[in-house]
C-alpha positions in Angstrom: -48.3 55.1 3.5 -47.2 51.5 3.1 -49.8 48.7 3.2 -49.3 46.4 6.1 -51.5 43.4 5.5 -49.5 40.6 7.1 -49.1 39.4 10.6 -47.2 36.2 11.5 -47.6 34.9 7.9 -51.3 35.1 8.1 -53.2 37.2 5.5 -55.2 40.0 7.0 -57.3 42.5 5.0 -57.0 46.3 5.6 -59.9 47.7 7.7 -61.1 49.7 4.7 -61.6 46.5 2.7 -64.3 45.2 5.2 -67.2 47.0 3.5 -68.6 43.9 1.8 -68.3 41.9 5.0 -70.4 44.5 6.8 -73.0 44.3 4.0 -73.2 40.5 4.4 -74.0 41.0 8.1 -76.8 43.5 7.1 -78.4 41.2 4.5 -82.0 40.1 5.1 -82.4 36.7 6.9 -84.5 34.0 5.2 -88.1 33.6 6.5 -89.8 30.4 5.4 -93.4 30.9 4.7 -95.0 27.6 5.7 -98.1 26.1 4.1 -100.8 25.5 6.7 -102.8 23.1 4.5 -102.1 19.6 3.1 -100.8 19.7 -0.5 -101.1 16.8 -2.9 -98.1 15.4 -4.7 -95.5 17.3 -2.7 -92.0 16.4 -4.0 -90.1 14.5 -1.2 -87.2 17.0 -1.3 -89.4 20.0 -0.4 -90.8 20.8 3.1 -93.6 23.0 4.4 -92.4 25.9 2.2 -94.0 24.1 -0.7 -97.5 25.6 -1.5 -98.5 23.6 -4.5 -99.8 25.1 -7.7 -100.5 28.7 -6.8 -100.3 31.8 -9.1 -97.6 34.5 -9.1 -100.2 36.9 -7.7 -101.1 34.6 -4.8 -97.4 34.1 -4.0 -96.8 37.9 -4.1 -99.6 38.5 -1.7 -98.4 35.8 0.7 -94.8 37.1 0.7 -95.6 40.8 1.0 -95.5 40.6 4.8 -91.7 40.5 5.3 -88.4 41.0 3.5 -86.6 37.8 3.0 -89.7 35.6 3.1 -89.8 32.7 0.6 -92.0 29.8 -0.6 -91.9 27.2 -3.4 -94.7 26.8 -5.9 -95.5 24.6 -8.9 -95.7 26.4 -12.2 -99.3 26.7 -13.6 -97.9 27.1 -17.1 -95.5 24.2 -16.9 -96.8 21.6 -14.4 -93.9 19.5 -13.0 -91.6 22.5 -12.8 -91.0 24.5 -9.6 -90.4 28.1 -8.8 -88.7 29.7 -5.8 -90.6 32.9 -4.9 -88.5 35.3 -2.8 -89.2 38.7 -1.3 -86.4 41.2 -1.7 -86.4 45.0 -2.2 -90.1 45.2 -1.6 -90.9 43.0 -4.6 -91.3 39.3 -5.2 -88.6 37.7 -7.3 -89.2 34.3 -9.0 -86.5 31.8 -9.8 -86.8 28.5 -11.7 -85.8 25.9 -9.1 -84.0 22.6 -9.8 -83.0 19.5 -7.9 -80.4 16.8 -8.8 -79.7 15.6 -5.3 -78.9 19.3 -4.4 -81.0 22.4 -4.8 -80.0 25.1 -7.3 -81.2 28.1 -9.4 -77.8 28.8 -10.9 -74.4 27.2 -10.8 -74.2 27.0 -7.0 -75.7 23.8 -5.5 -77.0 23.6 -1.9 -77.9 20.9 0.5 -81.0 22.7 1.7 -83.5 25.4 0.4 -82.7 27.4 3.5 -79.0 27.6 2.6 -79.9 28.5 -1.0 -82.1 31.3 0.1 -79.6 32.6 2.6 -76.9 32.7 0.0 -79.3 34.3 -2.5 -80.3 37.1 -0.1 -76.6 37.9 0.7 -75.8 38.0 -3.0 -78.8 40.1 -4.0 -78.2 42.5 -1.1 -74.5 43.0 -1.7 -74.8 43.2 -5.5 -77.6 45.8 -5.1 -76.0 48.0 -2.5 -72.5 47.8 -3.8 -72.8 47.4 -7.5 -70.5 50.3 -8.4 -68.0 49.3 -5.7 -67.9 45.7 -7.0 -67.4 46.9 -10.6 -64.2 48.8 -9.4 -62.9 46.1 -7.1 -60.1 45.0 -9.5 -58.8 48.5 -9.9 -55.6 49.2 -8.0 -55.6 45.7 -6.4 -53.6 45.0 -3.2 -51.9 42.2 -5.2 -49.8 44.8 -7.1 -48.7 46.4 -3.8 -47.6 43.4 -1.8 -46.7 41.1 -4.7 -47.4 37.5 -5.3 -44.3 36.1 -3.6 -45.2 38.0 -0.4 -48.7 36.5 -0.4 -47.2 33.0 -0.8 -44.2 33.5 1.4 -42.0 31.8 -1.2 -39.0 30.1 0.4 -35.5 30.7 -1.1 -34.2 27.5 -2.6 -30.5 27.7 -2.1 -29.7 24.5 -4.0 -30.6 26.2 -7.2 -28.4 29.3 -6.7 -25.6 29.6 -9.3 -22.4 28.1 -8.1 -19.7 30.4 -6.9 -16.3 30.4 -8.8 -14.8 28.6 -5.8 -17.0 25.6 -6.5 -15.5 25.0 -9.9 -12.9 22.1 -10.2 -9.4 23.4 -10.2 -7.1 25.5 -8.0 -8.7 28.1 -5.8 -7.3 31.7 -6.3 -5.4 33.0 -3.3 -7.4 35.4 -1.1 -5.2 38.4 -2.1 -5.1 37.6 -5.8 -7.8 40.1 -7.0 -6.6 39.8 -10.6 -7.5 36.1 -10.6 -11.2 37.1 -10.1 -10.9 39.8 -12.8 -9.4 37.3 -15.3 -12.7 35.3 -15.2 -14.2 36.3 -18.5 -17.9 36.3 -19.1 -17.5 33.0 -21.0 -15.8 31.3 -18.0 -18.4 32.8 -15.6 -21.1 31.2 -17.7 -19.2 27.9 -17.7 -19.3 27.9 -13.9 -23.1 27.8 -13.9 -24.1 24.2 -14.4 -26.9 23.6 -16.8 -29.2 22.2 -14.1 -28.6 25.4 -12.0 -29.9 27.8 -14.7 -33.6 27.6 -13.8 -35.6 29.8 -16.1 -38.6 31.8 -15.0 -41.4 29.9 -16.8 -44.8 31.7 -17.0 -47.7 29.7 -15.7 -51.4 30.4 -15.6 -53.2 29.7 -12.3 -55.3 26.5 -12.1 -58.4 28.0 -10.5 -61.2 25.8 -9.2 -64.5 26.9 -7.6 -64.0 26.7 -3.9 -66.1 26.9 -0.7 -64.2 28.8 2.1 -65.0 28.1 5.7 -65.4 31.2 7.8 -64.8 34.8 6.6 -62.4 35.0 3.7 -60.8 37.8 1.8 -59.6 37.9 -1.8 -55.9 37.8 -2.2 -56.0 39.9 -5.3 -58.3 42.8 -4.4 -58.4 42.2 -0.6 -62.2 42.5 -0.5 -64.5 40.1 1.4 -65.6 37.0 -0.5 -69.3 36.9 0.2 -71.8 34.1 0.3 -72.3 30.8 2.0 -70.6 28.5 -0.5 -68.5 28.7 -3.7 -67.6 32.3 -2.7 -64.6 32.3 -5.1 -61.9 30.2 -6.7 -58.7 28.6 -5.4 -55.6 27.8 -7.5 -55.2 24.0 -7.1 -51.4 24.4 -7.7 -50.4 27.3 -5.5 -53.4 27.9 -3.2 -54.2 31.5 -4.3 -57.7 32.5 -3.2 -59.6 35.1 -5.3 -63.0 36.2 -6.4 -64.2 34.6 -9.6 -64.1 38.0 -11.4 -60.6 38.8 -10.0 -59.3 35.5 -11.4 -59.7 36.9 -14.9 -57.1 39.6 -14.3 -54.6 37.8 -12.0 -51.2 37.7 -13.8 -49.9 34.4 -15.1 -47.4 34.1 -12.3 -48.5 30.9 -10.5 -45.8 29.5 -8.2 -46.9 25.9 -7.6 -46.5 24.7 -4.0 -45.4 21.1 -3.2 -48.2 21.1 -0.6 -50.7 21.2 -3.4 -48.7 19.4 -6.2 -48.5 15.9 -4.8 -47.8 13.9 -7.9 -45.1 13.6 -10.6 -46.9 11.5 -13.2 -50.2 12.9 -14.6 -49.2 16.4 -13.4 -49.1 19.3 -15.9 -45.5 19.7 -17.1 -45.1 23.4 -16.4 -46.7 23.0 -13.0 -44.3 20.2 -12.0 -41.1 22.1 -13.0 -42.2 25.3 -11.3 -43.1 23.3 -8.1 -39.7 21.7 -8.0 -37.9 24.8 -9.4 -36.2 22.9 -12.2 -35.6 23.4 -15.9 -37.3 20.1 -16.8 -39.3 17.4 -15.0 -36.9 15.5 -12.7 -38.3 12.2 -14.0 -37.0 13.1 -17.5 -33.5 14.2 -16.3 -33.1 11.2 -14.0 -34.3 8.5 -16.4 -32.1 9.9 -19.3 -29.1 10.2 -17.0 -29.6 6.6 -16.0 -30.0 5.4 -19.6 -27.0 7.2 -20.8 -24.9 5.8 -18.0 -25.7 2.2 -18.7 -28.0 1.6 -21.5 -27.1 3.4 -24.8 -25.8 0.2 -26.3 -28.8 -2.0 -25.3 -30.4 -3.7 -28.3 -33.9 -2.4 -29.0 -33.6 0.5 -26.6 -37.1 2.1 -26.2 -38.6 -0.5 -28.6 -38.5 -3.4 -26.2 -40.9 -3.2 -23.3 -40.1 -3.8 -19.7 -42.4 -5.6 -17.2 -45.4 -3.4 -16.6 -45.5 -4.1 -12.9 -42.0 -2.8 -12.4 -42.6 0.2 -14.6 -45.6 1.0 -12.3 -43.2 0.6 -9.3 -40.9 3.3 -10.8 -43.9 5.6 -11.4 -45.0 5.1 -7.7 -41.4 5.8 -6.6 -41.3 9.1 -8.4 -44.8 10.1 -7.1 -43.8 9.2 -3.6 -40.2 10.2 -3.4 -39.7 12.7 -6.3 -36.0 13.3 -7.0 -35.0 10.9 -4.2 -36.5 7.9 -6.2 -34.0 5.1 -6.6 -33.9 4.0 -10.3 -30.3 2.7 -10.2 -29.2 -0.7 -11.6 -29.3 -2.2 -8.1 -33.1 -1.3 -7.9 -33.9 -2.1 -11.6 -31.3 -4.1 -13.5 -33.4 -4.2 -16.7 -32.8 -0.9 -18.5 -36.1 -1.4 -20.4 -37.9 -0.7 -17.1 -36.4 2.8 -17.1 -37.3 3.4 -20.8 -40.8 2.2 -20.0 -41.1 4.6 -17.1 -40.0 7.5 -19.2 -42.4 6.8 -22.0 -45.2 6.3 -19.5 -44.5 9.7 -18.0 -45.0 11.3 -21.5 -48.1 9.3 -22.2 -49.7 10.4 -18.9 -49.1 14.1 -19.3 -52.5 15.8 -19.3 -51.2 18.1 -22.0 -48.8 16.2 -24.4 -45.2 17.4 -24.7 -46.1 18.6 -28.2 -49.3 20.3 -27.1 -52.8 20.0 -28.5 -52.6 23.7 -29.7 -49.3 23.1 -31.6 -50.2 19.6 -32.9 -51.9 20.8 -36.2 -48.9 22.9 -37.1 -46.5 20.1 -36.7 -48.7 17.7 -38.8 -49.0 20.4 -41.5 -45.2 20.8 -41.5 -44.6 17.1 -41.8 -46.8 17.0 -44.9 -44.4 19.4 -46.8 -42.5 17.5 -49.4 -39.5 19.9 -49.6 -37.1 19.0 -46.8 -35.8 22.6 -46.3 -39.3 24.0 -46.2 -40.4 21.2 -43.9 -37.5 22.0 -41.5 -38.4 25.7 -41.5 -42.0 25.0 -40.8 -41.2 22.7 -37.9 -38.9 25.4 -36.5 -41.8 27.8 -36.6 -44.1 25.2 -35.0 -41.7 24.9 -32.1 -42.3 28.5 -31.2 -45.9 27.6 -30.3 -44.8 25.3 -27.4 -44.8 26.6 -23.9 -41.1 27.2 -22.8 -41.0 24.3 -20.3 -42.4 21.9 -23.0 -39.9 23.2 -25.6 -36.9 22.8 -23.2 -38.0 19.3 -22.3 -38.4 18.4 -26.0 -35.0 19.8 -26.8 -33.3 17.8 -24.0 -35.2 14.6 -25.0 -34.2 15.0 -28.7 -30.6 15.6 -27.9 -30.7 12.4 -25.9 -32.4 10.4 -28.7 -29.8 11.7 -31.1 -27.1 10.2 -28.8 -29.1 7.0 -28.9 -28.8 6.9 -32.7 -25.1 7.4 -32.5 -25.0 3.9 -31.1 -27.2 2.4 -33.8 -24.8 -0.4 -34.6 -25.2 -1.8 -31.1 -28.8 -0.8 -30.2 -30.3 -1.0 -33.7 -32.3 2.1 -33.1 -32.3 4.7 -35.9 -34.0 8.0 -35.9 -36.8 6.4 -37.9 -37.3 3.6 -35.4 -37.3 6.1 -32.5 -39.9 8.2 -34.5 -42.2 5.2 -34.7 -41.8 4.7 -30.9 -42.1 8.3 -29.8 -44.5 9.8 -32.4 -47.8 8.8 -30.7 -46.3 9.2 -27.2 -45.3 12.9 -27.7 -48.0 13.9 -30.2 -51.5 12.9 -29.0 -54.2 14.7 -30.8 -57.5 15.5 -29.1 -60.8 14.0 -30.3 -59.8 12.7 -33.7 -61.8 10.1 -35.6 -60.1 6.7 -36.0 -59.2 7.3 -39.7 -57.6 10.7 -39.1 -55.7 9.4 -36.2 -54.4 6.5 -38.3 -53.3 8.9 -41.1 -51.5 11.1 -38.5 -49.3 8.3 -37.3 -46.9 8.5 -40.2 -46.6 12.3 -39.9 -46.0 12.0 -36.1 -43.2 9.6 -36.9 -41.7 12.0 -39.5 -41.9 15.0 -37.0 -40.0 13.1 -34.3 -37.5 11.7 -36.8 -36.8 15.2 -38.1 -36.5 16.6 -34.6 -33.9 14.0 -33.8 -31.9 14.3 -37.0 -31.8 18.1 -37.0 -31.8 18.6 -33.2 -28.7 20.9 -33.4 -30.4 23.1 -36.0 -34.0 23.2 -34.7 -33.3 24.1 -31.0 
């Protein structure tokens, strides 16, 4: 029997997945045990549920009247620390209680003690009654039956479909000339697919953040109810996928970022950006390089001379606001150094550098190798550590920089000069002391210089 979990694009769980929702309705309700006498030194953030410095035994006796009853007491062993005493399962449970503007006993933080206790009782009840069920929730998930793209209703982007043979420049075969179609060899067929149309399927992990869901919510991985009052699960900040925290550990790395969630170009993770826009490389890289090659390859000091920072910031805002529709033409920015500045700023603001933190040590080690052939081989191996989108963007950038060096007589920019400019921009290292970072600068330069010079061999 096929699973039918959708109705008018809205996710609806199967009836048989409502077990945990029913349990939440059955969970004990909180019952505040008020203190009838005045208590000295009551913390201002506690109410009449505070009973002062009483023993565990006294708290147990007071709470024995009803399931779900609770009080707060000050510890006799550690004055100044507080305990939430809660009746559940016919026994009193004690939790160390904290306050930092909000109340908490674990990672969840609550505006009121009542909300904390309500959430705690729901969690205790469900995890007690359905421990075995919860342990098996991730087995045979609904995610595998309906698929990620169904859950996200991914639209088809026609503009990225391969071009048909009729779109190629040249005479169009006659309708009846079937041999003309057959004579298109595989090589010619590949030539009809423009480079920008060949969008690879980059793998991307989900960017899960703890999330509070308003109203009943079901996990989009296992289809079970997400219980609790707040922070019931996690939500992917890039594609909007909602799952239990435990389910997030087994969700495939198939995040498809949605432009409704990915609102920036600069300071956005590179793989997230290219998947959101369904492109091989960040559009800012393609557009800036195309503009530079159209009118700036012979400009003296290209990439070395800085443009006005205010105008560079304007370009950044244009990309963040308009994406691929941003106008960076000569009519908008006559100075080519504004475009080079905008491109360098994009790489500097990447949350994960183009040459990633994970790969950085391998590139530095490779640069330290004295033998040029072995160094080249080691850099080639280090490139394999880069995520595909990073590697493709680096390849495209290095091919461009090599073309820049081919105009060295006019622009005075050699591969060494470009290595000095781009080394620190592409190869930021995390948490290095000042001396180590200083020593790394020459190796960063050497890595970029080698990538430019041997671009045709390395990529």
